[in-house]
N, C-alpha and C positions, 0 to 999 in steps of 0.2 A: 874595176873603183879603185882610187886613191887609197896609197899606201895609210897615210893618217888618218882615213877613213875606216877602212875596215881594222887599225889597229883601237881606237875607240867603241866599235864594233866589238870585237873580241873581245876589251877588257870587260867592257858591259853584261856580256853575255856569259862572261867568268865571275860574274860579281865584283868586279873590282871597280869600288863606284871613287869618283872625285869631288873633293868639294864644291867645286864651281867648273861649270863648262861654258865657254865663253863661244857662239855657235855663228859665224858672219858671213856676209860674203854676198856674189852675185847670185848664184846661181841657191835656190830655196829650198831642192828635190831634199840633197844630202843633209839640209839643217832639219828640215821636216822627219827626216828620217831615223836621225840620231833621239830628238827629242822627243817623238812618236813613240820609240822604243822605251825610254826613260818613262814616259807617262804611262805606259802599258804593261811595263816587266817590275821594275825596281820594288815598288810595293803590292802586296794580294790585294785584294777585295777588300777585305775586313780595315786593313790598315787604311788605303787611302782615303775613307770619309772623313777620319779625324788628321789626315798626315802630308794629304798631298793641296795644294794651292794652284792652280792654274791664273794668274792673272795678264793682263794684255796691257803695253806698255802707255797708250794716249793717259790710261787709267789711272797711272800708278807712279809716286814718286820714287826716287831712290832711299828715300825713308819708308817707305810704304813696303819695299822689296823687301830691305834688311830686316824689316821688324819683321816679317813673315819667317827671313832665313835666319834672326834667332832664336825663334821657339825651338822650345824642345818638343821631338816626338812623343807622342802618347799609344802609350802601347803597342809602341813598335820601336823596333834598333834606328831609323832612320825619319825623315819626311824627304819630299820632292817640293822644292816650288819654282816650278817653271815662269818664267817672262816672255809670250807670245810678243812678238812685235815689238822688239827691245830697240829699234831704229827710233819708236816713238815716244820713248820717257823724254818727257818734259825737259830732266836736268841733268840727264848725260852727259851731254856736250857743254856743262858749266862747273865753274870752279868748284862750287860749294857740292852738286853734285858728284862731283870728280872724285875730288878731296875724300867722302865718306865711303861710297866705291872703294877706292885704294885701303883704306883703313880696312874696313869688311876683309879686302882679297888678301890682306895681309896673314890675318888672323881669323878665318872661316871656321865657322861651326864645324866641327866633325860630321856631328850625325845630321847634315843638311845637304841636301844635293840641290845647287842650284845653279838652272840652267836659263841663260839669257838665247834666244832667238832672235838677231837682230840679221833682216832681212835686205837683201838686194845691194847694200853697200858694207863696206869695214869702217872701221873706227880710224879715225883720223892717225896716223902714227906720229906726225909731227907735233901732237900734244901728248900728257906722260900717260894719261889712260892707256893709249892707242900705243905707246912705246914699250909700256909693263905687261900688256894682259897677255903675251904668249908665256911670259914667267910666272904669271899667280895663279893662271885658270888651264884647264885643260881646253884648246882652243885652235879653233877648227875655221878656217878663212878659203869659202869655196871659189872658184870661176866659172863661167857657164866654159861648157863644151865646145870647142870647135868642130865644124861638120865631118870631119876627119876621124873624130872620136864619137861619135853616137853608133856608128855600125856595135863597136865593142861592147858597150853601154844598153844596146839592145837585146846583143846576144847574150850576155851577161844575162840579163835580169829575166831573161826566159828559160836560163839554164837554170838557175835559183828555183825557181817552179817549176823543175824536173820535164820543162816539154822542149822542146827540138823547134830550130825554125827555122826555114830555109833562106839562104843567101840574099836570094833576089824579094824577100818577102822584107826579111831587112831596110835590103836598099829601098824599097817601095815605102816603110813604116816610117826612115829618115829624111823621105824627099817628101813625102805630105804632112808631118810635125814639125820638123825642124828640129831645133833644142830645147825645146822645153820638156824637160824630164821628166816634169810632174804625168803631163799630156802623156808622153812615150811611154811612160809605166799604167797609165790606165786604160790608151786600147791595147795594151799587151795582156793587160788584167782580163778585158773583157774579150779578146777574142780567145784566149782559153777557157774560159766558163765553163766552155761543154766538153773541152779536150781531159785525157786519162794522160796519165804521166806517160813519156816517153814517144805520146804526140808532137805532131810538127807543125808548126802554122806558113800556110803556103803562101805563095806571093796573092793569088786567088781570092784567099781566104782577107787580107789585106786592101786589097782593090774595093771587094764588095761591101767592107762594114765602113772600114777608116777613108776610102778616097772618096764614099758617098758624103760619108759626117764631114769631108773638107770641104767634096762643089756644095754643101747645101748647109 
């Protein structure tokens, strides 16, 4: 896992929150990983009803999003606003939207955790928002893994679940699934359902379960 991703997750698990996270790029797996952690863990269940808002980019203007972000939490220390599919925000690449967002980013509400999930592409670095986003937010830009990076991802993911995996099983998984990290993670999850801590995923298990799903 990239050092930048690890740092964000470590800070979140230590309850060190930033006012704005901008998660962008070609690889949606890590965007989902971080935003999912924030959605599940920043607020407790009792706080979420009044203080957690999830909106979708295609249905939300910058004004709408910032109206949510400028609210103050109710009976909680903070609120969470998550913008999924932020790449579809209609005015994100228009001058009016950019100006409104930059104004907010320069003075964010400290009791709000605002998360943009901007998938499959990154902001245009030639425009002001793309140039400044790294300075004004906790910004993560993800890239698709190369084929030679996939075995390390598979091995690390299995070990995080306290499961071993044979080298031949790693190779088979990477061959069958390719660099779709969400599907790789899902296939490992399915393979480990019946395993106990310390058990190992074998090549035969991958061939019989994942290989069949690829074939059909």
